NUROFI-777353 format. One record per residue (C-alpha): residue in three letters; chain; x, y negated, z. Coordinates in steps of 0.1 Angstrom, whole numbers. Example, Ala and Ser with C-alpha at 12.3 -4.5 7.8 and 13.67 -1.06 7.14 Angstrom:
PT  code  unit      X      Y      Z
PT   ALA     A    123     45     78
PT   SER     A    137     11     71
END
This chain:
PT  code  unit      X      Y      Z
PT   MET     A  -1385  -1251   -461
PT   ASN     A  -1418  -1263   -450
PT   ILE     A  -1444  -1234   -462
PT   ARG     A  -1479  -1248   -455
PT   HIS     A  -1501  -1216   -441
PT   CYS     A  -1536  -1215   -446
PT   ALA     A  -1551  -1192   -418
PT   ARG     A  -1581  -1168   -432
PT   ALA     A  -1606  -1150   -413
PT   LEU     A  -1595  -1113   -409
PT   PRO     A  -1611  -1086   -431
PT   LEU     A  -1638  -1064   -418
PT   ALA     A  -1612  -1036   -419
PT   LEU     A  -1590  -1056   -396
PT   ALA     A  -1618  -1060   -372
PT   PHE     A  -1621  -1023   -369
PT   ILE     A  -1588  -1021   -364
PT   ALA     A  -1584  -1041   -334
PT   LEU     A  -1614  -1020   -321
PT   SER     A  -1597   -985   -328
PT   CYS     A  -1558   -994   -318
PT   GLY     A  -1561  -1021   -293
PT   THR     A  -1536  -1006   -269
PT   GLY     A  -1513  -1002   -300
PT   ALA     A  -1511   -965   -295
PT   PRO     A  -1514   -947   -330
PT   SER     A  -1552   -933   -338
PT   GLY     A  -1567   -904   -358
PT   GLY     A  -1560   -864   -360
PT   GLY     A  -1584   -841   -359
PT   LYS     A  -1611   -823   -383
PT   VAL     A  -1628   -847   -407
PT   PRO     A  -1666   -840   -416
PT   ALA     A  -1674   -837   -450
PT   ASN     A  -1695   -866   -448
PT   ALA     A  -1672   -888   -431
PT   ALA     A  -1680   -925   -444
PT   TYR     A  -1649   -929   -462
PT   ARG     A  -1658   -908   -486
PT   ASN     A  -1688   -920   -496
PT   PRO     A  -1683   -945   -525
PT   SER     A  -1720   -964   -521
PT   LEU     A  -1705   -976   -489
PT   ASP     A  -1687  -1013   -490
PT   VAL     A  -1645  -1007   -496
PT   GLU     A  -1640  -1023   -462
PT   ALA     A  -1662  -1003   -444
PT   ARG     A  -1645   -973   -459
PT   VAL     A  -1610   -984   -455
PT   ALA     A  -1618   -990   -416
PT   ASP     A  -1635   -957   -413
PT   LEU     A  -1604   -940   -430
PT   LEU     A  -1580   -959   -410
PT   LYS     A  -1592   -951   -375
PT   ARG     A  -1593   -913   -384
PT   MET     A  -1555   -915   -396
PT   THR     A  -1522   -905   -374
PT   LEU     A  -1491   -926   -376
PT   ASP     A  -1475   -901   -399
PT   GLU     A  -1503   -900   -420
PT   LYS     A  -1498   -940   -421
PT   ILE     A  -1460   -944   -429
PT   GLY     A  -1465   -918   -454
PT   GLN     A  -1491   -940   -473
PT   MET     A  -1463   -971   -468
PT   THR     A  -1439   -948   -488
PT   GLN     A  -1431   -945   -527
PT   ILE     A  -1409   -917   -539
PT   GLU     A  -1395   -912   -574
PT   LYS     A  -1403   -880   -586
PT   GLY     A  -1368   -866   -593
PT   SER     A  -1365   -867   -557
PT   LEU     A  -1393   -846   -546
PT   ARG     A  -1389   -811   -533
PT   GLY     A  -1418   -789   -536
PT   GLY     A  -1444   -797   -510
PT   ASP     A  -1432   -832   -501
PT   VAL     A  -1461   -851   -512
PT   ALA     A  -1485   -831   -489
PT   SER     A  -1458   -828   -457
PT   LEU     A  -1447   -867   -463
PT   TYR     A  -1486   -875   -466
PT   LEU     A  -1470   -895   -493
PT   GLY     A  -1490   -925   -507
PT   SER     A  -1475   -927   -543
PT   VAL     A  -1450   -914   -568
PT   LEU     A  -1433   -935   -594
PT   SER     A  -1413   -924   -623
PT   GLY     A  -1381   -947   -627
PT   GLY     A  -1370   -957   -662
PT   GLY     A  -1366   -926   -683
PT   GLY     A  -1380   -905   -657
PT   SER     A  -1401   -885   -678
PT   PRO     A  -1410   -847   -677
PT   ASN     A  -1397   -820   -702
PT   PRO     A  -1409   -819   -730
PT   ASN     A  -1421   -855   -728
PT   THR     A  -1457   -851   -742
PT   PRO     A  -1488   -864   -728
PT   ALA     A  -1500   -831   -718
PT   SER     A  -1468   -825   -696
PT   TRP     A  -1472   -860   -680
PT   ALA     A  -1509   -853   -670
PT   ASP     A  -1498   -819   -660
PT   MET     A  -1472   -835   -636
PT   VAL     A  -1493   -861   -620
PT   ASP     A  -1519   -840   -614
PT   ARG     A  -1497   -812   -597
PT   PHE     A  -1484   -845   -573
PT   GLN     A  -1522   -851   -568
PT   ASP     A  -1533   -818   -562
PT   GLU     A  -1510   -816   -532
PT   ALA     A  -1521   -850   -519
PT   LEU     A  -1558   -840   -523
PT   SER     A  -1544   -807   -502
PT   THR     A  -1541   -828   -471
PT   ARG     A  -1564   -827   -440
PT   LEU     A  -1576   -863   -449
PT   GLY     A  -1576   -858   -490
PT   ILE     A  -1562   -894   -499
PT   PRO     A  -1551   -893   -533
PT   MET     A  -1515   -908   -541
PT   LEU     A  -1507   -936   -563
PT   TYR     A  -1486   -930   -597
PT   GLY     A  -1468   -956   -611
PT   VAL     A  -1442   -963   -636
PT   ASP     A  -1426   -993   -656
PT   SER     A  -1453   -995   -686
PT   VAL     A  -1436  -1028   -693
PT   HIS     A  -1442  -1032   -731
PT   GLY     A  -1466  -1000   -738
PT   HIS     A  -1460   -967   -720
PT   ASN     A  -1423   -971   -731
PT   ASN     A  -1410   -943   -714
PT   LEU     A  -1434   -917   -732
PT   LYS     A  -1419   -901   -767
PT   ASP     A  -1436   -917   -795
PT   ALA     A  -1458   -939   -776
PT   THR     A  -1469   -973   -789
PT   VAL     A  -1443   -998   -780
PT   PHE     A  -1450  -1035   -781
PT   PRO     A  -1428  -1065   -785
PT   HIS     A  -1412  -1074   -749
PT   ASN     A  -1424  -1100   -733
PT   ILE     A  -1403  -1127   -748
PT   GLY     A  -1416  -1119   -782
PT   LEU     A  -1452  -1123   -768
PT   GLY     A  -1442  -1157   -752
PT   ALA     A  -1431  -1169   -784
PT   ALA     A  -1465  -1158   -805
PT   ASN     A  -1482  -1178   -774
PT   ASP     A  -1515  -1158   -778
PT   PRO     A  -1535  -1149   -747
PT   GLU     A  -1558  -1129   -763
PT   LEU     A  -1534  -1113   -782
PT   VAL     A  -1510  -1104   -746
PT   ARG     A  -1547  -1093   -733
PT   ALA     A  -1553  -1066   -762
PT   VAL     A  -1518  -1055   -755
PT   GLY     A  -1523  -1049   -721
PT   ALA     A  -1553  -1031   -727
PT   ALA     A  -1537  -1010   -749
PT   THR     A  -1512  -1001   -728
PT   ALA     A  -1530   -992   -700
PT   ARG     A  -1551   -967   -722
PT   GLU     A  -1519   -952   -733
PT   THR     A  -1508   -949   -694
PT   LEU     A  -1544   -939   -683
PT   ALA     A  -1539   -911   -707
PT   THR     A  -1509   -896   -691
PT   GLY     A  -1524   -896   -656
PT   ILE     A  -1510   -926   -646
PT   PRO     A  -1529   -956   -635
PT   TRP     A  -1504   -982   -623
PT   THR     A  -1479  -1003   -639
PT   PHE     A  -1451  -1022   -626
PT   ALA     A  -1457  -1050   -652
PT   PRO     A  -1463  -1081   -658
PT   CYS     A  -1430  -1099   -654
PT   VAL     A  -1439  -1130   -646
PT   ALA     A  -1404  -1145   -643
PT   VAL     A  -1397  -1181   -652
PT   ALA     A  -1363  -1174   -667
PT   ARG     A  -1339  -1203   -668
PT   ASP     A  -1306  -1188   -679
PT   PRO     A  -1305  -1169   -708
PT   ARG     A  -1276  -1150   -696
PT   TRP     A  -1299  -1131   -675
PT   GLY     A  -1300  -1095   -687
PT   ARG     A  -1336  -1094   -681
PT   THR     A  -1346  -1127   -703
PT   TYR     A  -1365  -1107   -725
PT   GLU     A  -1390  -1095   -695
PT   SER     A  -1401  -1134   -692
PT   PHE     A  -1424  -1146   -714
PT   SER     A  -1408  -1181   -715
PT   GLN     A  -1386  -1207   -695
PT   ASP     A  -1421  -1229   -691
PT   PRO     A  -1442  -1218   -659
PT   SER     A  -1474  -1230   -676
PT   LEU     A  -1465  -1204   -707
PT   VAL     A  -1457  -1178   -683
PT   THR     A  -1490  -1183   -661
PT   ALA     A  -1512  -1181   -691
PT   LEU     A  -1500  -1150   -705
PT   GLY     A  -1490  -1131   -671
PT   ALA     A  -1528  -1134   -662
PT   ALA     A  -1538  -1126   -696
PT   PHE     A  -1522  -1093   -693
PT   ILE     A  -1533  -1086   -659
PT   ALA     A  -1568  -1090   -674
PT   GLY     A  -1561  -1069   -705
PT   TYR     A  -1545  -1042   -682
PT   GLN     A  -1571  -1041   -652
PT   GLY     A  -1600  -1048   -674
PT   ALA     A  -1591  -1019   -694
PT   ASP     A  -1625   -990   -697
PT   PRO     A  -1609   -960   -683
PT   SER     A  -1639   -941   -698
PT   VAL     A  -1625   -945   -737
PT   GLY     A  -1628   -915   -751
PT   ALA     A  -1647   -896   -723
PT   ALA     A  -1679   -892   -701
PT   ALA     A  -1688   -929   -688
PT   GLY     A  -1673   -933   -653
PT   THR     A  -1645   -909   -657
PT   GLY     A  -1611   -919   -647
PT   ALA     A  -1596   -946   -621
PT   ARG     A  -1594   -979   -630
PT   PRO     A  -1561   -994   -639
PT   ILE     A  -1539  -1017   -615
PT   ALA     A  -1509  -1042   -625
PT   THR     A  -1483  -1055   -609
PT   ALA     A  -1471  -1094   -608
PT   LYS     A  -1433  -1093   -604
PT   HIS     A  -1408  -1099   -590
PT   PHE     A  -1418  -1123   -561
PT   LEU     A  -1401  -1151   -561
PT   GLY     A  -1378  -1171   -582
PT   ASP     A  -1360  -1139   -597
PT   GLY     A  -1355  -1156   -631
PT   ALA     A  -1339  -1189   -614
PT   ALA     A  -1310  -1172   -601
PT   ARG     A  -1275  -1189   -605
PT   TRP     A  -1248  -1173   -627
PT   GLY     A  -1220  -1159   -605
PT   THR     A  -1242  -1155   -575
PT   SER     A  -1252  -1118   -576
PT   THR     A  -1234  -1094   -553
PT   THR     A  -1248  -1062   -569
PT   GLY     A  -1219  -1040   -585
PT   THR     A  -1206  -1060   -616
PT   TYR     A  -1239  -1078   -622
PT   LYS     A  -1233  -1119   -625
PT   ILE     A  -1270  -1131   -623
PT   ASP     A  -1295  -1104   -618
PT   GLN     A  -1307  -1097   -583
PT   GLY     A  -1286  -1132   -574
PT   ASP     A  -1296  -1160   -555
PT   ALA     A  -1317  -1187   -568
PT   ALA     A  -1316  -1223   -547
PT   GLY     A  -1341  -1251   -549
PT   ASP     A  -1362  -1274   -528
PT   GLU     A  -1400  -1266   -520
PT   ALA     A  -1414  -1287   -552
PT   TYR     A  -1388  -1270   -571
PT   LEU     A  -1403  -1234   -559
PT   ARG     A  -1441  -1248   -562
PT   THR     A  -1439  -1266   -596
PT   VAL     A  -1415  -1240   -614
PT   LEU     A  -1416  -1208   -598
PT   LEU     A  -1451  -1202   -577
PT   PRO     A  -1479  -1210   -608
PT   PRO     A  -1476  -1173   -623
PT   TYR     A  -1485  -1159   -591
PT   ALA     A  -1512  -1182   -580
PT   GLU     A  -1527  -1173   -614
PT   ALA     A  -1523  -1138   -610
PT   VAL     A  -1538  -1136   -578
PT   LYS     A  -1568  -1158   -591
PT   ALA     A  -1569  -1131   -619
PT   GLY     A  -1575  -1101   -593
PT   VAL     A  -1539  -1082   -598
PT   LYS     A  -1537  -1057   -573
PT   THR     A  -1499  -1056   -564
PT   VAL     A  -1471  -1083   -561
PT   MET     A  -1434  -1065   -562
PT   VAL     A  -1411  -1081   -545
PT   SER     A  -1378  -1096   -564
PT   PHE     A  -1344  -1081   -557
PT   SER     A  -1332  -1118   -557
PT   SER     A  -1325  -1143   -528
PT   TRP     A  -1340  -1178   -523
PT   ASN     A  -1317  -1204   -506
PT   GLY     A  -1295  -1175   -492
PT   LEU     A  -1317  -1151   -478
PT   LYS     A  -1332  -1121   -492
PT   MET     A  -1367  -1119   -507
PT   HIS     A  -1375  -1087   -492
PT   ALA     A  -1367  -1105   -457
PT   GLN     A  -1389  -1137   -464
PT   LYS     A  -1419  -1139   -441
PT   ALA     A  -1428  -1175   -450
PT   LEU     A  -1434  -1165   -488
PT   VAL     A  -1443  -1130   -484
PT   THR     A  -1464  -1130   -456
PT   ASP     A  -1475  -1167   -452
PT   LEU     A  -1471  -1182   -487
PT   LEU     A  -1487  -1152   -508
PT   LYS     A  -1507  -1130   -485
PT   GLY     A  -1522  -1164   -463
PT   GLU     A  -1520  -1194   -486
PT   LEU     A  -1525  -1180   -519
PT   GLY     A  -1551  -1152   -505
PT   PHE     A  -1539  -1121   -519
PT   ALA     A  -1556  -1091   -507
PT   GLY     A  -1537  -1065   -528
PT   PHE     A  -1507  -1050   -513
PT   VAL     A  -1468  -1058   -516
PT   VAL     A  -1445  -1033   -531
PT   SER     A  -1407  -1033   -526
PT   ASP     A  -1384  -1031   -556
PT   TRP     A  -1362  -1002   -563
PT   ALA     A  -1346   -996   -527
PT   GLY     A  -1352  -1034   -522
PT   MET     A  -1357  -1033   -489
PT   ASP     A  -1318  -1020   -485
PT   GLN     A  -1300  -1049   -495
PT   ILE     A  -1318  -1072   -464
PT   ASP     A  -1290  -1058   -440
PT   GLY     A  -1262  -1031   -441
PT   ASP     A  -1278  -1017   -406
PT   TYR     A  -1308   -995   -425
PT   TYR     A  -1329   -998   -394
PT   LYS     A  -1329  -1033   -392
PT   ALA     A  -1332  -1036   -431
PT   MET     A  -1362  -1017   -428
PT   VAL     A  -1380  -1038   -396
PT   THR     A  -1370  -1070   -413
PT   GLY     A  -1384  -1061   -445
PT   ILE     A  -1419  -1048   -435
PT   ASN     A  -1421  -1073   -404
PT   ALA     A  -1416  -1096   -436
PT   GLY     A  -1450  -1084   -452
PT   VAL     A  -1437  -1055   -475
PT   ASP     A  -1468  -1031   -474
PT   MET     A  -1452  -1003   -494
PT   ASN     A  -1417   -992   -499
PT   MET     A  -1402   -979   -530
PT   VAL     A  -1374   -955   -513
PT   PRO     A  -1368   -943   -538
PT   TYR     A  -1347   -913   -527
PT   ASP     A  -1349   -904   -494
PT   GLY     A  -1383   -906   -478
PT   ARG     A  -1377   -886   -448
PT   LYS     A  -1350   -909   -438
PT   PHE     A  -1375   -944   -441
PT   ILE     A  -1405   -925   -425
PT   ASP     A  -1384   -916   -397
PT   THR     A  -1367   -951   -393
PT   VAL     A  -1400   -967   -392
PT   LYS     A  -1415   -941   -363
PT   LYS     A  -1387   -952   -344
PT   ALA     A  -1393   -988   -350
PT   VAL     A  -1428   -983   -339
PT   ASP     A  -1421   -966   -311
PT   ALA     A  -1397   -993   -300
PT   LYS     A  -1421  -1018   -309
PT   ASP     A  -1402  -1037   -337
PT   ILE     A  -1429  -1032   -358
PT   SER     A  -1464  -1032   -342
PT   MET     A  -1492  -1011   -351
PT   ALA     A  -1509  -1044   -362
PT   ARG     A  -1485  -1047   -388
PT   ILE     A  -1487  -1008   -400
PT   ASP     A  -1525  -1011   -405
PT   ASP     A  -1524  -1040   -422
PT   ALA     A  -1502  -1026   -448
PT   VAL     A  -1519   -995   -450
PT   ALA     A  -1552  -1010   -452
PT   ARG     A  -1540  -1030   -480
PT   ILE     A  -1531   -999   -497
PT   LEU     A  -1562   -979   -491
PT   ARG     A  -1584  -1010   -505
PT   VAL     A  -1566  -1009   -537
PT   LYS     A  -1571   -972   -539
PT   PHE     A  -1607   -974   -532
PT   GLU     A  -1612  -1004   -555
PT   MET     A  -1598   -986   -584
PT   GLY     A  -1620   -955   -579
PT   LEU     A  -1589   -936   -572
PT   PHE     A  -1609   -914   -543
PT   GLU     A  -1636   -908   -566
PT   SER     A  -1613   -900   -598
PT   PRO     A  -1578   -889   -590
PT   LYS     A  -1571   -871   -621
PT   ALA     A  -1559   -877   -654
PT   ASN     A  -1585   -884   -680
PT   ARG     A  -1568   -862   -708
PT   ALA     A  -1594   -878   -733
PT   LEU     A  -1579   -909   -735
PT   ALA     A  -1547   -890   -754
PT   SER     A  -1561   -899   -788
PT   THR     A  -1556   -936   -778
PT   ILE     A  -1517   -932   -779
PT   ARG     A  -1506   -943   -813
PT   SER     A  -1538   -947   -825
PT   PRO     A  -1545   -967   -860
PT   GLU     A  -1560   -994   -840
PT   HIS     A  -1532   -997   -813
PT   LEU     A  -1505   -993   -842
PT   GLU     A  -1523  -1023   -861
PT   LEU     A  -1523  -1044   -831
PT   ALA     A  -1483  -1032   -825
PT   ARG     A  -1477  -1045   -862
PT   LYS     A  -1497  -1082   -856
PT   ALA     A  -1480  -1089   -822
PT   ALA     A  -1443  -1080   -838
PT   ALA     A  -1456  -1101   -867
PT   GLU     A  -1470  -1130   -844
PT   SER     A  -1435  -1133   -827
PT   GLN     A  -1411  -1141   -853
PT   VAL     A  -1397  -1176   -852
PT   ILE     A  -1383  -1191   -882
PT   LEU     A  -1353  -1212   -871
PT   LYS     A  -1341  -1220   -906
PT   ASN     A  -1352  -1217   -940
PT   GLU     A  -1333  -1237   -966
PT   ALA     A  -1340  -1244  -1003
PT   THR     A  -1316  -1228  -1027
PT   GLY     A  -1313  -1240  -1063
PT   THR     A  -1343  -1257  -1078
PT   SER     A  -1369  -1231  -1056
PT   GLY     A  -1380  -1237  -1019
PT   GLY     A  -1370  -1218   -990
PT   VAL     A  -1356  -1185   -995
PT   LEU     A  -1385  -1174   -973
PT   PRO     A  -1409  -1157   -982
PT   LEU     A  -1394  -1132  -1005
PT   SER     A  -1405  -1120  -1035
PT   PRO     A  -1422  -1082  -1031
PT   SER     A  -1413  -1077  -1069
PT   ALA     A  -1375  -1089  -1070
PT   LYS     A  -1345  -1066  -1062
PT   LEU     A  -1335  -1068  -1026
PT   TYR     A  -1303  -1061  -1006
PT   VAL     A  -1304  -1052   -974
PT   ALA     A  -1276  -1048   -943
PT   GLY     A  -1271  -1045   -907
PT   SER     A  -1267  -1023   -879
PT   ALA     A  -1301  -1028   -868
PT   ALA     A  -1321  -1026   -899
PT   ASP     A  -1326   -989   -898
PT   ASN     A  -1326   -984   -860
PT   ILE     A  -1357   -980   -834
PT   GLY     A  -1340   -984   -805
PT   ILE     A  -1321  -1016   -815
PT   GLN     A  -1361  -1029   -822
PT   CYS     A  -1372  -1015   -788
PT   GLY     A  -1344  -1027   -766
PT   GLY     A  -1342  -1016   -731
PT   TRP     A  -1367  -1001   -710
PT   THR     A  -1377   -977   -742
PT   MET     A  -1372   -940   -735
PT   GLU     A  -1347   -948   -711
PT   TRP     A  -1338   -975   -682
PT   GLN     A  -1310   -994   -706
PT   GLY     A  -1329   -981   -738
PT   LYS     A  -1309   -963   -765
PT   SER     A  -1294   -971   -801
PT   GLY     A  -1309   -946   -827
PT   ASN     A  -1342   -932   -842
PT   ILE     A  -1356   -922   -804
PT   THR     A  -1392   -923   -807
PT   ALA     A  -1416   -928   -837
PT   GLY     A  -1421   -959   -854
PT   THR     A  -1410   -978   -883
PT   THR     A  -1377   -997   -891
PT   ILE     A  -1376  -1031   -901
PT   LEU     A  -1359  -1014   -931
PT   ALA     A  -1387   -991   -941
PT   GLY     A  -1411  -1018   -934
PT   ILE     A  -1393  -1040   -964
PT   ARG     A  -1394  -1008   -985
PT   GLU     A  -1430  -1006   -980
PT   ALA     A  -1434  -1040   -989
PT   ALA     A  -1412  -1041  -1017
PT   GLY     A  -1408  -1008  -1032
PT   ALA     A  -1387   -986  -1018
PT   ASP     A  -1370   -983  -1057
PT   ARG     A  -1363  -1024  -1054
PT   VAL     A  -1342  -1022  -1020
PT   VAL     A  -1307  -1013  -1017
PT   PHE     A  -1293  -1004   -982
PT   GLU     A  -1258  -1005   -970
PT   PRO     A  -1254  -1009   -931
PT   TRP     A  -1224  -1028   -936
PT   ALA     A  -1229  -1049   -964
PT   LYS     A  -1201  -1030   -981
PT   PHE     A  -1222  -1027  -1012
PT   ALA     A  -1210  -1006  -1043
PT   GLU     A  -1225  -1034  -1067
PT   THR     A  -1241  -1067  -1060
PT   ASP     A  -1261  -1090  -1080
PT   ARG     A  -1252  -1123  -1067
PT   LYS     A  -1283  -1138  -1076
PT   ALA     A  -1304  -1112  -1054
PT   VAL     A  -1314  -1120  -1020
PT   CYS     A  -1291  -1099   -991
PT   VAL     A  -1314  -1095   -961
PT   VAL     A  -1289  -1088   -930
PT   VAL     A  -1306  -1074   -896
PT   VAL     A  -1283  -1072   -864
PT   GLY     A  -1285  -1078   -830
PT   GLU     A  -1279  -1068   -793
PT   ARG     A  -1277  -1031   -784
PT   PRO     A  -1302  -1021   -756
PT   TYR     A  -1293  -1026   -720
PT   ALA     A  -1318  -1035   -688
PT   GLU     A  -1315  -1057   -657
PT   GLY     A  -1281  -1064   -644
PT   MET     A  -1265  -1043   -672
PT   GLY     A  -1273  -1068   -696
PT   ASP     A  -1260  -1100   -676
PT   SER     A  -1234  -1113   -701
PT   ALA     A  -1209  -1144   -701
PT   SER     A  -1212  -1149   -739
PT   ILE     A  -1248  -1138   -754
PT   SER     A  -1234  -1136   -789
PT   LEU     A  -1231  -1109   -819
PT   ASN     A  -1205  -1085   -817
PT   ALA     A  -1174  -1087   -840
PT   GLY     A  -1189  -1058   -863
PT   ASP     A  -1223  -1075   -868
PT   ILE     A  -1203  -1110   -875
PT   GLY     A  -1184  -1092   -902
PT   THR     A  -1211  -1079   -919
PT   ILE     A  -1227  -1114   -918
PT   GLU     A  -1192  -1126   -936
PT   ARG     A  -1194  -1099   -964
PT   ALA     A  -1229  -1110   -974
PT   ARG     A  -1221  -1143   -974
PT   GLU     A  -1193  -1136  -1000
PT   SER     A  -1216  -1113  -1022
PT   PHE     A  -1248  -1132  -1023
PT   ASP     A  -1260  -1167  -1028
PT   ARG     A  -1290  -1165  -1007
PT   VAL     A  -1287  -1145   -970
PT   VAL     A  -1316  -1142   -946
PT   LEU     A  -1306  -1133   -911
PT   VAL     A  -1331  -1114   -888
PT   LEU     A  -1316  -1115   -854
PT   LEU     A  -1329  -1088   -829
PT   SER     A  -1320  -1102   -794
PT   GLY     A  -1339  -1102   -758
PT   ARG     A  -1327  -1139   -756
PT   PRO     A  -1314  -1166   -777
PT   LEU     A  -1278  -1159   -790
PT   ILE     A  -1248  -1180   -793
PT   LEU     A  -1246  -1186   -833
PT   GLU     A  -1212  -1180   -848
PT   GLU     A  -1201  -1203   -877
PT   ALA     A  -1210  -1171   -901
PT   ALA     A  -1248  -1169   -889
PT   LEU     A  -1254  -1205   -891
PT   SER     A  -1244  -1206   -924
PT   CYS     A  -1270  -1182   -935
PT   ASP     A  -1300  -1196   -955
PT   ALA     A  -1326  -1185   -934
PT   ILE     A  -1325  -1175   -899
PT   VAL     A  -1352  -1155   -883
PT   ALA     A  -1360  -1146   -845
PT   SER     A  -1372  -1117   -842
PT   TRP     A  -1364  -1106   -805
PT   LEU     A  -1373  -1073   -799
PT   PRO     A  -1404  -1060   -818
PT   GLY     A  -1411  -1028   -809
PT   THR     A  -1416   -996   -829
PT   GLU     A  -1434  -1016   -860
PT   GLY     A  -1410  -1030   -880
PT   SER     A  -1439  -1038   -905
PT   GLY     A  -1447  -1066   -888
PT   VAL     A  -1414  -1086   -890
PT   ALA     A  -1415  -1072   -928
PT   ASP     A  -1450  -1087   -931
PT   VAL     A  -1434  -1122   -923
PT   LEU     A  -1405  -1119   -945
PT   PHE     A  -1427  -1110   -976
PT   GLY     A  -1456  -1138   -965
PT   LYS     A  -1482  -1116   -958
PT   VAL     A  -1486  -1131   -923
PT   ALA     A  -1476  -1168   -921
PT   PRO     A  -1452  -1177   -891
PT   LYS     A  -1468  -1188   -862
PT   GLY     A  -1441  -1180   -833
PT   ARG     A  -1425  -1210   -815
PT   LEU     A  -1393  -1207   -792
PT   PRO     A  -1403  -1201   -757
PT   PHE     A  -1369  -1210   -747
PT   ASP     A  -1343  -1234   -755
PT   TRP     A  -1319  -1223   -779
PT   PRO     A  -1283  -1232   -764
PT   VAL     A  -1253  -1241   -785
PT   SER     A  -1230  -1230   -765
PT   THR     A  -1232  -1210   -728
PT   GLU     A  -1218  -1240   -712
PT   GLN     A  -1251  -1260   -715
PT   LEU     A  -1270  -1237   -695
PT   PRO     A  -1290  -1234   -673
PT   VAL     A  -1316  -1243   -692
PT   ASP     A  -1330  -1268   -665
PT   ASN     A  -1300  -1289   -682
PT   PHE     A  -1324  -1291   -712
PT   VAL     A  -1352  -1299   -693
PT   SER     A  -1338  -1325   -677
PT   GLY     A  -1324  -1340   -708
PT   ASN     A  -1286  -1339   -699
PT   GLN     A  -1281  -1313   -730
PT   LYS     A  -1296  -1313   -763
PT   PRO     A  -1301  -1279   -777
PT   LEU     A  -1295  -1263   -813
PT   TRP     A  -1332  -1255   -815
PT   PRO     A  -1356  -1268   -786
PT   PHE     A  -1383  -1250   -767
PT   GLY     A  -1418  -1249   -788
PT   TYR     A  -1394  -1253   -826
PT   GLY     A  -1403  -1230   -854
PT   LEU     A  -1410  -1235   -891
PT   SER     A  -1439  -1224   -911
PT   TRP     A  -1444  -1228   -946
END
């Protein structure tokens, strides 16, 4: 593949590096004066980077390149290993799971980092992918697929800002979001993390989230100037959404972490645009994909990570691996680490054995398999981001932001986002009336379905736990509660399996069903259809009522059986988050439906991937951009 590489001038920091490390020998060590240049916030960032870098030992440099999951840390590890970063994996919350406990935990790690000779603050990261979804009772917004259906950049910008505020309130400035994958096969278990199959839509909404998240004011609720500025991550570079079914070699996964194949034109026109725009939007970090491109793991792709992303696109932030992503390059750990770092990975999400990684990199530097110039480039990029975000001046949690968590403003925003993401797929007239939707708030209403009263199913994966969890796992309003709010609880009869003791055939029955929560390759599915229990519920409702409204909760378009297709109205609700009243707002006509399909909706899995629809080789049940209004 002929990737054009544009030579760029070295930044000032690397000019200093050339002077201080020309022999390739590690520099630094010794006592640090209180008035060291890197401690002066009035100086240019590049001057501060250069000053700090020349004071660092090799151990301190490699420590900055190391990120460990908090559950793998022993007391004193942050200081003794000079760690540059700590993260919480999915579900990696403190006990109790409260804002104060989060802030206390992060500040304890930060105190360790600040106690070291150079006092370089560590950077804490978390997957706040649809709100601060690891924090109990946080505001949880629709997953990206729903925001893609809404296709409202200003809405996404606001969601990004709200997510930043609630995440910052717990002491965490860094989110591993947004996912700007261009998903091309809904059998992929991460489809809901993608805004769309359409590169232009993903590009616009990804940049909007970055602008909102990184533009959030950390001084809200506190004295002006307090708190580090939040930073976002464009992930997963490059082509994770284009992996082909059956190419994954990870456990039981079928497509996640698999191989994407294509020519340079496909890479540049379909997969690359969201990253180019993310760089223009000022994204501070980029995460490399587990997947491969034309058979070579992305963590080993120097032509793409260094030459294309850092060179041609001019990305000046730092590149972080995915969870032990470099380990997959080669069965030989030493070779894998050397290859990944030389390819351009700056920070390794280890995430377990930090000592093994650090010792391995030291050996590689001693053996000249990794050059000091590559080490210094990686560390300079990490330090640059830390200086730019003000982490040196404001390393501790801004606890005053706790007032924003599930604030009325954030709840209203989440409700609006849920409403705007609803896509009306079918709305047939019954009798002499118009479509069955919108529902009358004054009529008796029957509600059924296993997902009608279930916050966990509404939110999907990456909620409280990595895989998510069914049940009322966090604060919120279920769709049933939203319906009762709109119609009055006394007019709503609920039976989850549609086994009503008495029925009024002329009344409307709303059936809410959908996928159980999943994340990543655990959600890879060959069938992407409703389970037998949900189909049975639909069939019972269909037998008992003349008018049935089907509300689908899913992280992707589903293959619909005859029972589902027979319903008078069908609504794609995606994974709307904790505010189910937003779904009810559309069902009852309080909010006019605006959502449009961000993906072609297939008739069968044999039609996939969606490249077949784009090329015209297949005709979908409902096409990209489809959606009804009234």
